[in-house]
PyMOL commands that place a pseudoatom at each C-alpha (Angstrom):
pseudoatom trace, name=CA, resn=MET, resi=1, chain=A, elem=C, hetatm=0, pos=[-23.645, 27.472, -59.885]
pseudoatom trace, name=CA, resn=THR, resi=2, chain=A, elem=C, hetatm=0, pos=[-21.721, 27.191, -56.638]
pseudoatom trace, name=CA, resn=GLN, resi=3, chain=A, elem=C, hetatm=0, pos=[-21.814, 29.358, -53.566]
pseudoatom trace, name=CA, resn=HIS, resi=4, chain=A, elem=C, hetatm=0, pos=[-19.299, 29.398, -50.745]
pseudoatom trace, name=CA, resn=TYR, resi=5, chain=A, elem=C, hetatm=0, pos=[-20.351, 30.079, -47.158]
pseudoatom trace, name=CA, resn=PRO, resi=6, chain=A, elem=C, hetatm=0, pos=[-17.225, 31.114, -45.216]
pseudoatom trace, name=CA, resn=ASN, resi=7, chain=A, elem=C, hetatm=0, pos=[-18.751, 29.919, -41.938]
pseudoatom trace, name=CA, resn=ALA, resi=8, chain=A, elem=C, hetatm=0, pos=[-21.204, 27.130, -42.688]
pseudoatom trace, name=CA, resn=ALA, resi=9, chain=A, elem=C, hetatm=0, pos=[-22.191, 26.614, -39.041]
pseudoatom trace, name=CA, resn=ASN, resi=10, chain=A, elem=C, hetatm=0, pos=[-23.768, 30.072, -38.993]
pseudoatom trace, name=CA, resn=THR, resi=11, chain=A, elem=C, hetatm=0, pos=[-25.932, 29.597, -42.089]
pseudoatom trace, name=CA, resn=GLY, resi=12, chain=A, elem=C, hetatm=0, pos=[-29.063, 28.887, -40.065]
pseudoatom trace, name=CA, resn=LEU, resi=13, chain=A, elem=C, hetatm=0, pos=[-29.780, 25.831, -42.203]
pseudoatom trace, name=CA, resn=ASP, resi=14, chain=A, elem=C, hetatm=0, pos=[-31.059, 22.479, -40.984]
pseudoatom trace, name=CA, resn=TRP, resi=15, chain=A, elem=C, hetatm=0, pos=[-28.280, 20.032, -41.972]
pseudoatom trace, name=CA, resn=PHE, resi=16, chain=A, elem=C, hetatm=0, pos=[-28.734, 16.260, -42.253]
pseudoatom trace, name=CA, resn=LYS, resi=17, chain=A, elem=C, hetatm=0, pos=[-26.843, 13.132, -43.326]
pseudoatom trace, name=CA, resn=SER, resi=18, chain=A, elem=C, hetatm=0, pos=[-28.015, 10.292, -45.514]
pseudoatom trace, name=CA, resn=SER, resi=19, chain=A, elem=C, hetatm=0, pos=[-29.668, 7.342, -43.845]
pseudoatom trace, name=CA, resn=TYR, resi=20, chain=A, elem=C, hetatm=0, pos=[-26.966, 5.292, -45.614]
pseudoatom trace, name=CA, resn=SER, resi=21, chain=A, elem=C, hetatm=0, pos=[-24.242, 7.081, -43.637]
pseudoatom trace, name=CA, resn=SER, resi=22, chain=A, elem=C, hetatm=0, pos=[-21.972, 4.600, -41.870]
pseudoatom trace, name=CA, resn=GLY, resi=23, chain=A, elem=C, hetatm=0, pos=[-21.503, 6.794, -38.804]
pseudoatom trace, name=CA, resn=ASP, resi=24, chain=A, elem=C, hetatm=0, pos=[-17.717, 6.933, -39.132]
pseudoatom trace, name=CA, resn=GLN, resi=25, chain=A, elem=C, hetatm=0, pos=[-17.775, 10.707, -39.677]
pseudoatom trace, name=CA, resn=SER, resi=26, chain=A, elem=C, hetatm=0, pos=[-16.697, 10.381, -43.329]
pseudoatom trace, name=CA, resn=CYS, resi=27, chain=A, elem=C, hetatm=0, pos=[-19.884, 11.917, -44.625]
pseudoatom trace, name=CA, resn=VAL, resi=28, chain=A, elem=C, hetatm=0, pos=[-21.299, 14.940, -46.269]
pseudoatom trace, name=CA, resn=GLU, resi=29, chain=A, elem=C, hetatm=0, pos=[-24.333, 16.748, -44.938]
pseudoatom trace, name=CA, resn=VAL, resi=30, chain=A, elem=C, hetatm=0, pos=[-26.950, 18.526, -47.007]
pseudoatom trace, name=CA, resn=ALA, resi=31, chain=A, elem=C, hetatm=0, pos=[-29.579, 21.116, -46.214]
pseudoatom trace, name=CA, resn=ARG, resi=32, chain=A, elem=C, hetatm=0, pos=[-32.946, 21.820, -47.785]
pseudoatom trace, name=CA, resn=VAL, resi=33, chain=A, elem=C, hetatm=0, pos=[-33.038, 25.135, -49.597]
pseudoatom trace, name=CA, resn=LEU, resi=34, chain=A, elem=C, hetatm=0, pos=[-35.504, 26.011, -52.341]
pseudoatom trace, name=CA, resn=GLY, resi=35, chain=A, elem=C, hetatm=0, pos=[-33.842, 25.528, -55.728]
pseudoatom trace, name=CA, resn=THR, resi=36, chain=A, elem=C, hetatm=0, pos=[-30.366, 24.507, -54.501]
pseudoatom trace, name=CA, resn=VAL, resi=37, chain=A, elem=C, hetatm=0, pos=[-28.596, 21.853, -52.417]
pseudoatom trace, name=CA, resn=PRO, resi=38, chain=A, elem=C, hetatm=0, pos=[-25.988, 23.119, -49.942]
pseudoatom trace, name=CA, resn=VAL, resi=39, chain=A, elem=C, hetatm=0, pos=[-23.374, 20.438, -49.092]
pseudoatom trace, name=CA, resn=ARG, resi=40, chain=A, elem=C, hetatm=0, pos=[-20.726, 20.430, -46.345]
pseudoatom trace, name=CA, resn=ASP, resi=41, chain=A, elem=C, hetatm=0, pos=[-18.217, 18.067, -44.736]
pseudoatom trace, name=CA, resn=SER, resi=42, chain=A, elem=C, hetatm=0, pos=[-19.706, 16.568, -41.571]
pseudoatom trace, name=CA, resn=LYS, resi=43, chain=A, elem=C, hetatm=0, pos=[-16.260, 16.579, -39.926]
pseudoatom trace, name=CA, resn=ASN, resi=44, chain=A, elem=C, hetatm=0, pos=[-15.921, 20.327, -40.453]
pseudoatom trace, name=CA, resn=PRO, resi=45, chain=A, elem=C, hetatm=0, pos=[-19.284, 22.038, -39.816]
pseudoatom trace, name=CA, resn=HIS, resi=46, chain=A, elem=C, hetatm=0, pos=[-17.548, 25.417, -39.502]
pseudoatom trace, name=CA, resn=GLY, resi=47, chain=A, elem=C, hetatm=0, pos=[-15.802, 25.012, -42.840]
pseudoatom trace, name=CA, resn=PRO, resi=48, chain=A, elem=C, hetatm=0, pos=[-16.879, 25.981, -46.328]
pseudoatom trace, name=CA, resn=THR, resi=49, chain=A, elem=C, hetatm=0, pos=[-20.128, 24.910, -47.951]
pseudoatom trace, name=CA, resn=LEU, resi=50, chain=A, elem=C, hetatm=0, pos=[-20.665, 24.151, -51.601]
pseudoatom trace, name=CA, resn=THR, resi=51, chain=A, elem=C, hetatm=0, pos=[-24.118, 24.927, -52.984]
pseudoatom trace, name=CA, resn=LEU, resi=52, chain=A, elem=C, hetatm=0, pos=[-25.132, 22.915, -56.033]
pseudoatom trace, name=CA, resn=THR, resi=53, chain=A, elem=C, hetatm=0, pos=[-27.946, 23.442, -58.492]
pseudoatom trace, name=CA, resn=LEU, resi=54, chain=A, elem=C, hetatm=0, pos=[-30.626, 20.769, -58.451]
pseudoatom trace, name=CA, resn=THR, resi=55, chain=A, elem=C, hetatm=0, pos=[-29.349, 19.577, -61.841]
pseudoatom trace, name=CA, resn=ALA, resi=56, chain=A, elem=C, hetatm=0, pos=[-25.786, 19.195, -60.537]
pseudoatom trace, name=CA, resn=TRP, resi=57, chain=A, elem=C, hetatm=0, pos=[-26.971, 17.424, -57.376]
pseudoatom trace, name=CA, resn=THR, resi=58, chain=A, elem=C, hetatm=0, pos=[-29.119, 15.001, -59.377]
pseudoatom trace, name=CA, resn=ALA, resi=59, chain=A, elem=C, hetatm=0, pos=[-26.175, 14.217, -61.673]
pseudoatom trace, name=CA, resn=PHE, resi=60, chain=A, elem=C, hetatm=0, pos=[-23.932, 13.631, -58.634]
pseudoatom trace, name=CA, resn=ILE, resi=61, chain=A, elem=C, hetatm=0, pos=[-26.436, 11.262, -56.976]
pseudoatom trace, name=CA, resn=THR, resi=62, chain=A, elem=C, hetatm=0, pos=[-27.054, 9.401, -60.243]
pseudoatom trace, name=CA, resn=HIS, resi=63, chain=A, elem=C, hetatm=0, pos=[-23.316, 8.942, -60.803]
pseudoatom trace, name=CA, resn=THR, resi=64, chain=A, elem=C, hetatm=0, pos=[-22.782, 7.838, -57.205]
pseudoatom trace, name=CA, resn=LYS, resi=65, chain=A, elem=C, hetatm=0, pos=[-25.540, 5.227, -57.402]
pseudoatom trace, name=CA, resn=THR, resi=66, chain=A, elem=C, hetatm=0, pos=[-24.252, 3.791, -60.673]
pseudoatom trace, name=CA, resn=GLN, resi=67, chain=A, elem=C, hetatm=0, pos=[-20.665, 3.574, -59.381]
pseudoatom trace, name=CA, resn=ALA, resi=68, chain=A, elem=C, hetatm=0, pos=[-21.526, 1.913, -56.045]
for i in range(1, 68): cmd.bond("trace and resi %d" % i, "trace and resi %d" % (i + 1))
show_as sticks, trace
zoom trace
């Protein structure tokens, strides 16, 4: 499942970056929402947001860790 927020900055969510973020602004931010994981581009906080299921997010993180 995905959900698009046309104006992510007005979602009222508490966004955060990974502690592994390099600080060069090439990051994604996530928010805590029960049952889903909203993701957005840190360079474009007013842009679209993709909301992933917990299963999809877990698969993404697992793949990312194994490919690093």
